[in-house]
Every structure is written in C-alpha cells, then in structure tokens.
C-alpha positions, -999 to 999 in steps of 0.1 A, spaced: 473 279 -307 497 291 -334 506 268 -363 535 247 -353 530 247 -315 541 214 -300 521 190 -278 533 186 -243 553 154 -250 567 168 -282 574 200 -263 595 182 -237 616 166 -263 619 199 -281 630 216 -249 657 190 -244 669 193 -280 669 231 -276 690 230 -245 715 206 -261 717 227 -292 723 259 -272 752 241 -256 767 236 -291 754 201 -300 753 202 -338 733 169 -339 707 183 -316 705 215 -337 699 195 -369 671 175 -352 656 207 -338 656 227 -370 651 198 -394 613 197 -393 611 233 -403 635 232 -433 609 224 -459 585 251 -450 613 277 -445 627 268 -479 593 272 -495 588 306 -477 622 319 -490 612 307 -525 579 327 -524 596 357 -511 623 356 -538 607 339 -567 637 317 -573 647 282 -563 684 292 -565 679 323 -544 660 302 -519 689 279 -516 712 309 -509 688 323 -483 685 290 -465 723 288 -461 721 322 -444 691 311 -423 709 280 -410 741 299 -402 722 327 -384 700 303 -365 731 283 -353 749 315 -342 719 330 -326 703 300 -309 721 306 -276 703 339 -273 669 324 -281 648 329 -248 616 313 -259 594 345 -257 581 335 -291 578 300 -306 608 285 -323 589 285 -355 582 322 -353 618 329 -345 630 309 -375 606 327 -398 619 360 -385 654 349 -396 642 335 -429 621 366 -438 650 390 -429 674 369 -449 651 370 -479 646 408 -475 684 413 -476 686 393 -508 657 413 -523 677 445 -517 708 431 -534 693 414 -565 670 424 -593 633 418 -591 624 385 -607 597 385 -634 583 363 -662 590 374 -698 554 385 -702 561 412 -675 594 422 -691 582 435 -725 556 432 -753 550 400 -774 577 393 -800 574 386 -838 580 348 -843 598 356 -876 626 374 -856 637 341 -840 646 334 -804 670 363 -799 695 363 -771 691 353 -734 694 382 -710 719 371 -684 717 404 -666 680 400 -660 667 374 -635 635 354 -640 610 337 -618 619 300 -615 597 269 -610 596 251 -577 598 214 -570 565 201 -556 583 175 -536 597 203 -514 561 211 -503 554 176 -488 569 186 -455 555 221 -457 520 207 -461 519 194 -426 525 229 -413 496 245 -432 472 264 -410 434 265 -413 437 303 -412 456 304 -445 437 317 -475 460 300 -501 467 264 -505 504 253 -504 505 243 -541 485 274 -552 511 295 -533 539 283 -556 520 285 -589 538 307 -614 510 333 -616 510 337 -578 548 337 -575 551 363 -602 524 385 -586 543 384 -553 574 398 -569 556 430 -578 547 437 -542 569 459 -520 589 437 -495 568 445 -464 536 438 -483 550 406 -497 561 393 -463 528 403 -446 507 386 -473 527 354 -472 529 351 -434 491 357 -429 475 343 -460 498 314 -468 513 305 -434 483 314 -412 501 336 -387 480 361 -369 487 398 -379 499 404 -343 524 376 -346 535 390 -380 541 424 -365 564 408 -339 583 388 -365 587 418 -388 595 441 -358 568 466 -368 535 477 -356 502 458 -360 488 488 -378 516 487 -404 510 450 -409 472 455 -414 479 484 -439 505 463 -458 482 433 -459 452 452 -473 474 468 -500 490 434 -508 457 416 -512 443 442 -535 474 443 -557 477 405 -558 440 401 -567 444 424 -596 472 403 -611 459 368 -604 436 348 -627 400 343 -616 406 306 -611 439 292 -599 455 260 -613 445 239 -583 408 246 -590 412 240 -627 431 207 -623 405 194 -598 376 204 -622 393 187 -652 401 155 -634 431 132 -640 418 115 -671 413 148 -690 446 162 -678 463 130 -689 447 133 -723 459 169 -728 494 162 -716 496 130 -737 486 150 -768 512 177 -760 540 153 -755 532 133 -786 531 165 -807 563 179 -792 583 147 -796 569 143 -831 575 179 -840 538 182 -850 532 219 -848 496 217 -861 487 193 -833 500 217 -807 480 246 -822 448 226 -817 453 223 -779 461 260 -773 436 287 -762 431 317 -785 452 339 -762 478 312 -753 513 324 -744 547 308 -750 577 321 -730 612 307 -726 632 323 -698 661 333 -698 651 344 -734 630 376 -730 610 369 -762 575 355 -758 547 349 -782 509 351 -780 482 331 -799 483 298 -817 494 313 -850 524 331 -836 534 302 -813 531 278 -841 552 299 -865 579 302 -839 579 265 -831 580 255 -867 609 278 -874 630 269 -843 625 242 -817 602 219 -837 618 225 -871 632 190 -871 668 201 -863 664 187 -828 649 155 -814 631 158 -781 622 136 -752 598 148 -725 592 132 -691 567 142 -664 579 162 -634 561 179 -605 567 217 -605 550 248 -591 518 229 -584 512 226 -621 514 202 -650 551 201 -659 576 182 -681 614 179 -682 627 185 -717 657 167 -731 673 173 -765 693 147 -783 730 155 -784 740 139 -817 777 138 -807 771 120 -774 741 100 -787 720 107 -756 693 132 -747 706 160 -725 688 184 -702 674 214 -720 646 229 -698 616 225 -676 582 231 -694 555 243 -670 520 242 -685 490 263 -675 456 247 -684 423 264 -690 390 253 -676 380 237 -710 411 215 -710 433 235 -734 468 250 -727 468 287 -720 505 291 -711 537 273 -719 566 285 -698 597 267 -709 625 274 -685 656 268 -706 680 263 -677 695 229 -671 709 241 -638 674 237 -624 673 199 -630 693 188 -599 668 206 -576 640 185 -591 660 153 -587 665 151 -625 697 140 -643 715 161 -668 713 134 -694 691 104 -701 705 69 -707 706 53 -741 670 40 -737 656 75 -732 651 70 -695 660 98 -669 667 72 -642 705 75 -643 
C-alpha cells in the first residue's frame, strides 16, 4: 500500500468529501486537502530551499488543485495527484528564480577585518524551516524513506538538494524522503521509470558527496539533552554577555560563521572571534536570544535592543550545527526578521524581554 492510502472507513468519508468538493463545495475541499497541507508545504520547501518560496508554491498548489479537482478521476491516489501539482509548481518556480545557496557555497571565506560588507539583495539564500510544520508531515512518513523528516530539512541536506538538477531533486525527495516507489514517481513526474532510476542514482551520489558523515539528528541523539542544553546555555550566556573568548572555547577548529543575506562568512575560532569582537559583540548592541525549533537543529531567535523604542526587536534566526564532541561547528545567522512570523515569533519582545507578545 502506498503511503497515505486510506482505510475503508476513511476511504468512504474521503470519497464523499471528494464528490462534494468536485461539485464546488469549498468547505469539503478544505477538509479534503487539509490533511496534506503540512507535508506538501515541507515538500515545496525541500524543492525550493526557501520558506517564503514554499508559501508562494503552496498558493499555486491550492489554486490548481481547486481548479483541477473536477477532472480528478481517481486513477492515482489523491496524495499522488497533489504531489504532482506541488512538484510541478515548485519546478516552475525553480525555472524563474535563482538557485538558493548558503554563503559558504557562494564564495571564499572573508577577512574579519574587512567588516560585514553589504547584503546581496539580488542573490537568494537557503532559509531555515519551522520544525512545527513537520508535525503533520511526520504522520505521512513512509518506512521506505531513507531520510528522517527532520534530517530532510537540515541546512546541509537542504543546501545539497539545491545543487541537484530539478528532475534529480524531485526523484530523490519523492523516493528517499516521501517513500514513493520509483514507478509511482515516474507517473507523478510524467516520465519513464528508467529516467527516474537514472536520476535517482545520480542524485544519491551527488548528495552523498556534499553531506556530512553524520547528520544532526544522529549527533543530537548521541549528545543527549543535558549536553545539548549545556552547550546552548554557554553560547547564549556568551552572546548576551558579549563574551567573545567564551564563544571561541565552544567552537570546533574549522567552525564556520555565516550571516545570510550577507555573503561574507568566516572560518575558524580566531577569524570568527575577531569578527564578533569588531561588530555584533563589540558592545554597541545588546542582545536577547530565545530558543526556537528550526531545520531539525538547535536554533535561537536573536533580538537586538532598539534604544529609541526601549525593546528588543527581531534581528535574525541563529541555527547551530553541533559536532559529535559537543562543540559548535557552524553558526548560520539568518539576518532576516521577515522569517519570524513563519516561526510564530513576534517582531519585538515586551519590556521584560519576553517574546510572548
């Protein structure tokens, strides 16, 4: 049975909703499609590498599904039909928009003495994804899938996907993340099984070359909650206290700091420390960090105090990558307050430093 196939009782209810939706009942359509929204949104994100682009794709998915439902004849499952729409909508966006990358893939490491530079508005970057969006998608995970749900939105995996040609990207996601059989994928992508098998083999090889030996889900499980809490606590205390030396002590020797949409990035505790001491942790700004769930990784929402308003305002989302020995190997600080609403975060804290506005 394919992932997402209904039981007989659920199937009868689904059939009734389908018939009503095909007659133009918008309420029935919402109830019919609603259970798939979470997993479709996550799929669009993986295809596109961007929460914002996934939102755009989902608007097109819902519109095309509504307009095309009357022609749905049930030769495939509703889930497969929706994934065809979602994949094609994502492929159209890929054709129209630049490839999304992380700064480390954009150019060489920068000199910390040169400062933060200028954000590149014409270049688009991989964005983090809210873990809470995966809670619905988890229920649809297939035992045939090779990647866990949270592993499949980690920054390293998402960035690796963006380097794959569109067909390879779609084939890898639909088989190894969603658990569709290659034959089903061929039908969804309207191509031959041979083309899917070829694309899948190439995609797996290319992705394996870019991915770390151990993903963050494995690392976080091996470290355990207590060790993770200790490292995060030290990082938060050091950042809020502008203690650059303390941050250096919890970085790996080849640690990376990146700050999209700024293209500059820095490698190693010395370079990272020099940059932090000269700019964000120079003492000119006061910071407040609060935990958030993002990209299946340890993450923090960063607020900077606006002296004029007297309250901390949204500055960016900091996603940390931890090493097996409990140090920090990557700091990706997404300096884009427009991401905050998608994570259920306010644009400003209250006077007590709480984000619960």
